[in-house]
GUPARO-659028 format. One record per atom (N, C-alpha, C): x, z, y. Coordinates in steps of 0.2 Angstrom, whole numbers, padded with zeros to 4 digits, always signed. Each point is the difference from the previous one (the first is absolute). Layout:
N
XZY;...
***
This chain:
323
+0202+0526+0137;-0004-0005-0003;-0003-0003+0007;-0001-0007-0003;-0002-0004+0005;-0008+0000+0000;-0002-0001+0006;-0009+0000+0001;-0002-0005-0004;-0006+0001-0003;-0004-0006-0003;-0003-0005+0005;+0003-0005+0000;-0003-0006+0005;-0004-0005-0005;-0006+0001+0002;-0006-0005-0004;-0004-0002+0005;-0004-0006-0001;-0004-0003+0003;-0007+0001-0001;-0004-0001+0004;-0008+0001-0001;-0003-0005+0004;-0007-0002-0004;-0003-0006+0003;-0004+0002+0007;-0001+0008+0000;-0004+0003+0006;+0004+0000+0006;-0002-0001+0006;+0003+0001+0006;-0003+0003+0005;+0002+0004+0005;-0003+0003+0005;-0002-0005+0005;+0002-0006+0000;-0001-0006+0005;-0003-0005-0005;-0007-0002+0003;-0004-0005-0005;+0002-0006+0005;+0002-0005-0004;+0000-0007+0005;+0006-0002-0001;+0002-0006+0004;+0008-0003+0001;+0003+0005+0003;+0007+0000-0001;+0004+0003+0003;+0003-0002+0005;-0002-0008+0002;+0002-0003+0006;-0005+0002+0005;+0002+0000+0006;-0003+0001+0006;-0005-0006+0001;-0006+0001+0003;-0006-0007+0002;+0004-0004+0003;-0002-0006+0000;+0002-0006+0003;-0005-0002+0003;+0001-0003+0007;-0005-0003+0004;+0003-0007+0001;-0004-0005-0003;+0002-0006+0001;-0001-0004+0008;-0003+0005+0004;+0000-0003+0007;+0002+0006+0004;+0006-0003+0002;+0003+0005+0005;-0001+0001+0006;-0004-0005+0002;-0003-0001+0008;-0006+0004+0000;-0003+0001-0006;-0008+0005+0000;+0001+0005-0005;+0003+0006+0002;+0001+0004-0005;-0006+0004-0002;-0001+0002-0006;-0006+0004-0001;+0001+0007+0003;-0006+0003+0004;+0000+0006+0002;+0000+0006-0005;+0001+0005+0002;+0000+0006-0005;-0008+0002-0002;-0005-0003+0004;-0006+0002-0002;-0003-0006-0005;+0004-0006-0001;-0002-0005-0005;+0005-0001-0005;-0003-0002-0006;+0005-0002-0005;-0002-0007-0004;+0005-0004+0000;-0001-0006-0004;-0001+0000-0006;-0004-0003-0004;-0002+0001-0007;-0004-0006-0001;+0005-0004-0005;-0003-0006-0003;-0003-0005+0006;+0003+0000+0006;-0002-0005+0005;-0007+0003+0004;-0002+0006-0001;-0005+0002+0003;+0004+0006+0005;-0004+0003+0004;+0001+0004+0004;-0005+0008-0002;+0004+0004-0001;-0003+0007-0001;+0001+0005+0004;-0005+0001+0005;+0000+0005+0006;-0002+0007-0001;+0003+0005+0002;-0001+0006-0001;-0006+0003+0003;-0003+0006-0002;-0006+0000+0004;+0000+0003+0007;+0006+0002+0001;+0000+0003+0008;+0001-0007+0004;+0004-0006-0003;+0001-0005+0005;-0007-0003+0000;-0004+0000-0005;-0006-0004+0001;-0005+0005+0004;+0001+0006-0001;-0005+0004+0004;+0002+0000+0008;+0006-0001+0001;+0002-0002+0007;-0003-0006+0004;+0000-0004-0005;-0003-0008+0003;-0008+0002+0000;-0003+0002-0005;-0006+0000+0001;-0004+0005+0006;+0005+0005+0000;-0001+0005+0007;+0000-0004+0007;+0006-0004+0001;+0000-0004+0005;-0005-0005+0001;-0001-0003-0005;-0007-0006+0000;-0006+0003+0002;-0001+0007-0003;-0007+0003+0001;+0001+0002+0008;+0005+0003+0003;+0001+0001+0007;-0001-0005+0004;+0001-0006-0003;+0000-0007+0004;-0007-0003+0000;-0005+0003-0004;-0007-0002+0000;-0002-0005-0005;+0004+0000-0004;-0001-0005-0006;-0004+0003-0005;-0004-0004-0003;-0004+0002-0007;+0002-0001-0006;-0003+0001-0006;+0003+0000-0006;+0002-0009-0002;-0004-0003+0000;+0001-0007-0001;+0006-0003+0004;+0001+0002+0005;+0006-0003+0005;+0006+0004-0001;+0000+0007-0003;+0006+0004-0002;+0003-0003-0006;-0005-0002-0006;+0003-0002-0005;+0002-0008+0001;-0002-0004+0004;+0004-0006+0003;+0006+0002+0002;+0002+0003+0004;+0006+0002+0003;+0004+0002-0004;-0002+0005-0004;+0005+0002-0006;+0003-0005-0005;-0005-0005-0001;+0001-0006-0005;+0005-0004+0003;-0002-0003+0007;+0003-0005+0003;+0007+0004+0003;+0001+0005+0003;+0006+0001+0004;+0005+0005-0004;-0004+0003-0006;+0006+0005-0003;-0002-0001-0008;-0003-0005-0002;-0001-0002-0008;-0003+0006-0003;-0004+0003+0002;-0002+0005-0004;-0007-0001-0001;-0002-0001-0006;-0008-0002-0002;-0003+0006-0003;-0006+0001+0004;-0004+0006-0002;-0008-0002+0000;-0003+0002-0004;-0008-0001+0000;-0002+0005+0004;-0008-0003+0002;-0003+0006+0004;-0001+0006-0002;-0001+0001-0006;-0001+0007-0002;+0005+0004-0001;+0006-0003-0001;+0007+0003+0000;+0001+0002+0007;-0002-0004+0005;+0002+0002+0007;-0005+0007+0001;-0006-0001-0001;-0004+0006+0002;+0002+0006-0004;+0002-0001-0006;+0003+0007-0004;+0006+0003+0004;+0004-0005+0002;+0007+0003+0003;-0002+0002+0006;-0005-0003+0004;-0002+0003+0007;-0002+0007-0001;-0004+0001-0004;-0004+0007-0003;+0006+0005-0001;+0005-0003-0003;+0005+0005-0004;+0004+0001+0008;+0002-0004+0004;+0004+0001+0004;-0004+0004+0006;-0005+0000+0000;-0004+0002+0006;-0001-0005+0006;+0000-0006-0001;+0000-0004+0005;-0007-0003+0001;-0004+0002+0005;-0007-0002+0002;+0001-0005+0006;-0005-0004+0000;-0001-0005+0006;-0001+0004+0006;-0005+0004-0001;-0003+0005+0004;+0005+0005+0004;+0006+0001-0002;+0004+0004+0002;+0005-0003+0007;+0000-0006+0000;+0004-0002+0004;-0004-0001+0008;+0004+0001+0005;-0002+0002+0007;-0004-0007+0003;-0007+0001+0002;-0003-0005+0002;+0001-0001+0007;+0001-0006+0002;+0002-0003+0007;-0005+0003+0006;+0002+0002+0004;-0003+0004+0006;-0004-0006+0004;-0006+0001+0001;-0004-0004+0003;+0001+0000+0007;+0000-0006+0005;+0002+0001+0006;-0007+0002+0004;+0000+0004+0006;-0004+0003+0004;-0004-0005+0003;-0008+0002+0000;-0003-0005+0002;+0002-0003+0008;-0002-0005+0003;+0001-0001+0007;-0005+0004+0005;+0003+0002+0006;-0004+0004+0003;-0007-0002+0002;+0000-0006+0002;-0008-0003+0001;-0004+0001-0006;+0003-0003-0006;-0004+0001-0006;-0003+0008-0001;+0005+0004+0001;-0001+0008-0002;-0006+0002+0005;+0001-0002+0006;-0004+0003+0005;-0006-0003+0000;-0002-0006-0004;-0007-0004+0000;-0003+0004-0006;+0004+0002-0005;-0003+0003-0006;-0002+0007+0001;+0004+0004+0004;-0002+0006+0002;-0006+0000+0004;+0000-0004+0004;-0006+0000+0005;-0006-0002-0003;-0001-0004-0005;-0006-0002-0003;-0001+0006-0005;+0005+0003-0002;-0001+0006-0006;-0005+0005+0005;+0004+0001+0006;-0003+0005+0004;-0007-0001+0002;-0003-0006+0000;-0006-0002+0003;-0005-0001-0006;+0003+0002-0006;-0004+0001-0006;-0002-0007-0003;+0003-0006+0001;-0002-0007-0002;+0002+0001-0007;-0003-0006-0005;+0000+0000-0006;+0006-0005-0001;+0001-0002-0007;+0005-0004-0001;+0000-0008+0003;-0006-0003+0000;-0001-0006+0003;+0001+0000+0007;-0002+0004+0002;+0000+0001+0008;+0007+0002+0002;+0004+0003-0003;+0007+0002+0001;+0004-0007-0001;-0002-0004-0005;+0004-0006+0000;-0002-0005+0005;-0006+0000+0002;-0002-0005+0007;+0003+0003+0005;+0001+0006+0002;+0002+0003+0006;+0008-0001+0000;+0003+0000-0006;+0007-0001+0000;+0003-0007+0002;-0005-0004-0003;+0002-0008+0000;-0002-0002+0008;-0005+0004+0004;-0002-0002+0006;+0006+0003+0005;+0002+0006-0001;+0005+0003+0004;+0008-0002+0000;+0001-0002-0007;+0007-0002-0001;+0001-0007-0002;-0005-0004-0002;+0001-0006-0003;+0003-0001-0007;-0001+0005-0003;+0004+0001-0007;-0006-0001-0005;-0001-0004-0004;-0005-0002-0004;+0004+0003-0007;-0005+0005-0003;+0002+0003-0006;-0006+0001-0004;+0000+0001-0008;-0005+0001-0003;-0002+0008+0000;-0006+0001-0003;-0002+0007-0001;+0005+0005-0003;+0003-0003-0006;+0004+0004-0003;+0007+0002+0003;+0002-0004+0004;+0006+0001+0005;-0002+0005+0005;-0007+0000+0002;-0002+0006+0005;+0000+0006-0004;-0002+0000-0006;+0001+0007-0004;+0006+0002+0000;+0005-0005-0002;+0006+0003+0000;+0004+0002+0006;-0002-0002+0006;+0002+0002+0006;-0003+0007+0001;-0006+0001-0001;-0004+0006+0000;+0004+0006-0005;+0002-0003-0004;+0002+0005-0006;+0008+0003+0003;+0004-0005+0003;+0006+0001+0003;-0001+0005+0006;-0005+0000+0003;-0001+0003+0006;-0003+0008-0003;-0001-0001-0005;-0003+0007-0004;-0006+0002+0003;-0005-0005+0002;-0007+0001+0002;-0005-0004-0004;-0007+0005+0000;-0004-0002-0004;-0006-0003+0003;-0004-0004-0002;-0006-0002+0005;-0005+0006+0000;-0003+0002+0006;-0004+0005+0001;-0006-0002-0004;-0002+0007-0003;-0007+0000-0003;-0006+0004+0003;-0004-0003+0000;-0006+0003+0004;-0004+0004-0005;-0003+0005+0004;-0004+0005-0004;-0006-0004-0005;-0003-0005+0003;-0004-0004-0004;+0002-0003-0005;+0007-0001-0001;+0002-0003-0007;+0001+0005-0005;+0000+0006+0001;-0002+0006-0004;-0005+0002-0003;-0006-0004+0002;-0007+0001-0003;-0004+0004+0006;+0003+0002+0005;-0004+0003+0006;-0004-0003+0003;-0004-0005-0003;-0005-0004+0005;-0007+0001-0003;-0005-0002+0005;-0007+0001-0004;-0003-0006+0000;-0005-0001-0003;-0003-0006-0001;-0003-0004+0005;-0002+0004+0006;-0001-0003+0007;+0006-0004+0001;+0005+0003+0002;+0006-0004+0002;+0000-0006-0004;+0000+0000-0007;+0001-0006-0004;-0005-0005+0002;-0006+0001+0001;-0005-0004+0000;+0002-0003+0008;+0000+0004+0005;+0001-0002+0006;+0007-0006+0000;+0005+0001-0003;+0006-0004-0002;-0002-0006-0004;-0004+0000-0005;-0002-0006-0002;-0004-0004+0003;-0004+0002+0005;-0005-0003+0004;+0005-0005+0005;+0005+0005+0002;+0004-0003+0006;+0004-0006-0003;+0002+0001-0007;+0004-0006-0002;-0003-0006-0001;-0008+0001-0003;-0004-0006-0002;-0002-0003+0007;+0000+0004+0006;-0003-0003+0007;+0007-0003+0003;+0005+0002-0001;+0006-0002+0006;+0006-0002-0005;+0001+0001-0005;+0006-0002-0004;+0000-0005-0005;-0006+0001-0004;-0001-0006-0005;-0004-0006+0003;+0003-0005-0001;-0004-0007+0002;-0003-0003-0005;+0001+0002-0006;-0003-0002-0005;-0002+0006-0005;-0003-0002-0006;-0004+0004-0005;+0007+0001-0005;+0005+0004+0001;+0005+0001-0004;-0002+0006-0005;+0006+0001-0005;-0002+0004-0006;+0001+0007+0003;+0000+0005-0005;+0001+0006-0001;+0006+0002+0002;+0005-0003-0003;+0007+0001+0000;+0002+0000+0007;-0003-0005+0004;+0002-0001+0007;-0004+0006+0004;-0005+0001-0001;-0003+0007+0003;+0004+0006-0001;+0002+0001-0005;+0004+0007-0001;+0007-0001+0004;+0003-0007+0000;+0007+0000+0003;-0001+0001+0007;-0005-0002+0004;-0003+0001+0008;-0001+0007+0000;-0003+0003-0004;-0002+0007+0001;+0006+0005+0000;+0005-0003-0004;+0006+0005+0000;+0006-0002+0005;-0001-0007+0002;+0005-0001+0005;-0002+0002+0006;-0007-0001+0001;-0002-0001+0009;-0004+0008+0000;-0001+0004-0004;-0004+0006+0001;+0003+0006-0005;+0006-0003-0004;+0002+0006-0003;-0005+0004-0005;-0004-0003-0003;-0005+0002-0004;+0001-0004-0007;+0002+0005-0005;+0001-0003-0007;-0005+0004-0004;-0003-0005-0003;-0006+0002-0005;+0003+0003-0006;-0001+0006-0003;+0003+0002-0005;-0002-0003-0007;+0005-0002-0003;+0000-0003-0007;-0001+0004-0007;+0005+0005+0000;+0000+0003-0007;-0006+0003-0001;-0004+0001-0005;-0006+0004-0001;-0006-0001+0004;+0000-0005+0003;-0005-0003+0004;-0006-0001-0004;+0000-0004-0005;-0006-0003-0004;+0004+0001-0008;-0004+0004-0004;+0000+0000-0007;-0004-0005-0003;+0002-0005-0004;-0004-0004-0003;+0000+0002-0008;-0006+0001-0003;-0002+0004-0007;-0004-0005-0004;+0001-0001-0006;-0004-0004-0005;+0002+0001-0007;-0004-0001-0005;+0001+0001-0007;+0002-0007-0003;+0003-0001-0005;+0003-0006-0004;-0002+0001-0007;-0005-0005-0003;-0003+0001-0006;+0002-0006-0005;+0005-0004+0001;+0002-0005-0004;+0002+0002-0007;+0003+0006+0000;+0002+0003-0006;-0004+0005-0004;-0007+0000+0002;-0004+0004-0003;-0001+0000-0006;+0000-0007-0003;+0000-0002-0007;+0004+0003-0004;+0006+0004+0003;+0005+0003-0004;-0001+0007+0001;-0005+0003+0003;-0001+0007+0002;+0005+0002+0005;+0001-0004+0004;+0004+0003+0006;-0002-0003+0007;-0001+0003+0005;-0003-0002+0007;+0005+0004+0005;-0001-0004+0005;+0006+0002+0006;-0004+0001+0006;+0002+0005+0003;-0002+0001+0008;+0006+0001+0004;-0001-0004+0007;+0006-0001+0003;-0002+0003+0007;+0006+0002+0004;-0001+0002+0007;+0007-0004+0003;-0002-0004+0005;+0005-0004+0004;-0001+0001+0007;+0006+0000+0004;-0001+0000+0007;+0001-0006+0002;-0007-0001+0004;+0000-0007+0002;+0003-0003+0005;+0004+0004+0004;+0005-0002+0005;+0006-0002-0003;+0003+0005-0003;+0008-0001-0003;-0001-0003-0006;-0005-0001-0005;-0001-0003-0006;+0004+0005-0006;+0001+0007+0003;+0003+0004-0006;-0006+0003-0005;+0002+0000-0006;-0003+0003-0005;-0001+0007+0000;-0004+0003+0003;-0002+0007+0001;+0000+0003-0007;-0005-0002-0005;+0000+0002-0006;-0004-0004-0005;+0002-0001-0007;-0003-0003-0006;-0002+0005-0005;-0007+0001-0001;-0002+0005-0005;-0002-0005-0007;+0002+0002-0004;-0002-0003-0007;-0004+0004-0004;-0007+0000-0002;-0003+0004-0004;-0006-0004-0004;-0003+0003-0004;-0005-0003-0004;-0007-0003+0003;+0000+0003+0007;-0006-0003+0003;+0002+0001+0008;-0002-0005+0005;+0000-0001+0006;-0005+0002+0004;-0006+0001-0003;-0007+0000+0003;-0002+0007+0002;+0003+0006-0003;-0002+0006+0003;+0002+0003+0006;-0005+0000+0003;+0002+0002+0008;+0005+0007+0000;+0000+0004-0003;+0003+0007-0002;+0007-0002-0001;+0002-0005-0005;+0007-0002+0000;+0003-0002+0006;-0005-0006+0003;+0003-0003+0007;+0002+0005+0005;-0006+0005+0000;+0003+0006+0005;+0006+0004-0001;+0001+0001-0006;+0006+0005-0001;+0006-0005+0000;-0001-0008+0000;+0006-0003+0002;+0001-0001+0007;-0004+0001+0005;+0000+0000+0007;+0002+0006+0002;-0002+0006-0003;+0003+0005+0002;+0007+0002-0001;+0001-0002-0005;+0008+0000-0002;+0004-0005+0004;-0001-0005+0002;+0003-0003+0005;+0000+0003+0007;-0005+0003+0002;-0001+0003+0006;+0005+0006+0001;+0000+0005-0006;+0005+0004-0001;+0007-0001+0000;+0000-0005-0003;+0009-0003-0001;+0002-0002+0006;-0004-0005+0004;+0001-0004+0006;+0000+0006+0006;-0004+0005+0000;-0001+0004+0005;-0004-0002+0006;-0006-0004-0002;-0005-0002+0005;-0004-0004-0002;-0006-0001+0003;-0005-0005-0002;+0001-0007+0005;-0001-0006-0003;+0001-0006+0004;-0006+0000+0005;+0001-0004+0005;-0004-0001+0005;-0007-0003-0002;+0001-0005-0005;-0006-0003-0003;+0002-0002-0008;-0007+0000-0004;+0001-0001-0007;-0005-0006-0001;+0003-0007-0003;-0005-0004-0001;-0001-0001-0008;-0005+0000-0002;-0002-0001-0007;-0006-0004-0002;-0001-0002-0006;-0006-0005-0002;-0005+0004+0000;-0007-0003+0001;-0006+0004-0001;+0000+0001-0008;-0001+0007-0001;-0001+0002-0007;+0000+0007-0001;-0002+0003-0005;-0002+0007-0001;+0007+0003+0000;+0005-0002-0003;+0007+0004-0002;+0002+0001+0007;-0002-0002+0006;+0005+0003+0007;-0005+0005+0003;-0005+0003-0004;-0004+0004+0003;+0004+0008+0002;+0003+0002-0003;+0004+0005+0001;+0007+0000+0005;+0002-0007+0000;+0005-0001+0005;-0004+0000+0005;-0006-0004+0002;-0002-0001+0007;-0001+0008+0002;-0002+0004-0004;-0002+0007+0002;+0006+0005+0002;+0006-0002-0003;+0006+0004+0001;+0003-0003+0007;-0001-0006+0001;+0004-0004+0005;-0004+0002+0006;-0007+0000+0001;-0003+0001+0005;+0001+0009+0002;-0001+0003-0005;+0000+0007+0001;+0007+0002+0002;+0006-0002-0002;+0006+0002+0003;+0002-0003+0007;-0002-0006+0001;+0001-0003+0006;-0004+0004+0006;-0007+0002-0002;-0003+0004+0004;+0003+0007+0001;+0003+0003-0005;+0004+0007+0001;+0006-0001+0004;+0004-0004-0002;+0007+0000+0002;+0001-0006+0006;-0004-0004+0000;+0001-0005+0007;-0003+0003+0005;-0004+0004+0001;-0005+0002+0006;-0003-0004+0002;-0005-0004-0004;-0005-0004+0001;-0006+0001-0002;-0006-0002+0002;-0007+0002-0003;-0002-0004-0007;-0004+0003-0002;-0001-0004-0008;-0002-0007+0001;-0004-0001+0006;-0002-0007+0001;+0006-0004+0001;+0005+0002+0003;+0006-0004+0001;+0005-0001-0006;-0002+0007-0004;+0004+0000-0007;-0002-0005-0004;-0006-0001+0000;-0004-0005-0004;+0002-0007+0000;+0004-0002+0006;+0002-0006+0001;+0006-0002-0003;+0004+0007-0002;+0007+0000-0002;-0001-0003-0009;-0006+0000-0003;-0001-0004-0006;-0004-0006+0001;+0004-0005-0004;-0004-0007+0002;-0001-0003-0007;-0004-0002-0002;-0002-0004-0006;-0001-0007+0002;+0002-0005-0004;+0000-0006+0001;-0001-0003-0006;-0001-0008-0001;+0000-0004-0006;+0007-0001-0003;+0000+0000-0007;+0006-0001-0003;+0004-0005+0001;-0003-0005+0003;+0003-0006+0002;+0005+0002+0008;-0002+0004+0004;+0001+0002+0006;+0006+0005+0000;+0000+0004-0006;+0006+0005-0002;+0005-0004-0002;+0004-0003+0005;+0005-0005-0003;+0007+0002-0001;+0002+0006+0003;+0006+0003-0002;+0001+0001-0006;-0005+0005-0003;+0001+0003-0007;-0001-0007-0004;-0006-0003+0001;+0000-0007-0005;+0006-0003+0000;+0003-0001+0005;+0007-0004-0001;+0005+0002-0004;-0001+0007+0000;+0005+0005-0005;-0002-0001-0007;-0006-0001-0002;-0003-0002-0007;+0002-0006-0002;+0000-0005+0006;+0001-0008-0002;+0008+0000-0001;+0005+0004+0003;+0006-0002-0001;+0002+0005-0006;-0004+0006-0002;+0002+0002-0006;-0001-0003-0006;-0006-0004+0000;-0001-0005-0006;+0004-0006+0000;+0002-0003+0005;+0005-0006+0000;+0006+0004-0003;+0002+0004+0002;+0008+0002-0003;-0001+0003-0006;-0005+0003-0002;-0001+0003-0006;-0004-0001-0006;-0004-0005+0002;-0004-0002-0004;+0003-0006-0007;
***
């Protein structure tokens, strides 16, 4: 019996039986690219190799997309490129950074000599210009020191190991010999740090405290604590009253316990609500700072409400932003 020879519409090979025809024999299509309706469809491996090569050459995302479009006819959005780079594990930081050339011998010698003498950044810059004739900015000097792996020397005075007598003597010397006019406080602090390595402590130097009564008609009162130097809000306490000294005293003790110490000075308005705060500030300063009661009493400062500007500025900003 002869075998049943039938035909079917299904085939193991989908598409035309004719081999693909390339209309341009001089520019044949590579194995990684396929021509479809006049557009080039590239395989992932082909695109990945191009992107990896461009990253190694230092190109960024927009430039990579431009090269893909102009030289390879591959259009890709920024989000698609980012997603594929993440999938392929290609990152800009993985490429090897070019090695920096070593510093010239005379520049290196000048920097190391200035560092050994304990000069500050401005003095190192001036000495470098005088000895080598090279004019650079302070940022470049910092970069040179970083390449040499040296840091500016820090004096013990910069760590706070300085007495008030030394500060007074330094200020008197600055006023007599260094300042030619009545400059501001910032200039004085700069000279103290630059010429004498004296840095006045800023955090927790002065706490400014005050109450806010603008919301009292709604049954809400606010009492705030702010660091007068850094303007950091240490605490805002909301209650039905802010005139009870016991409440204000508890707020103060909570902050002292949380921050681990008392400030050098507390500034508050004249009022009965700060009675307990004054007692705690003086008592704790006398006990833990090693000073007399007379000296500790100066750690609590009462002033007019208009002079307590740091906390008053906080209330003003709060009303402008949320009123």
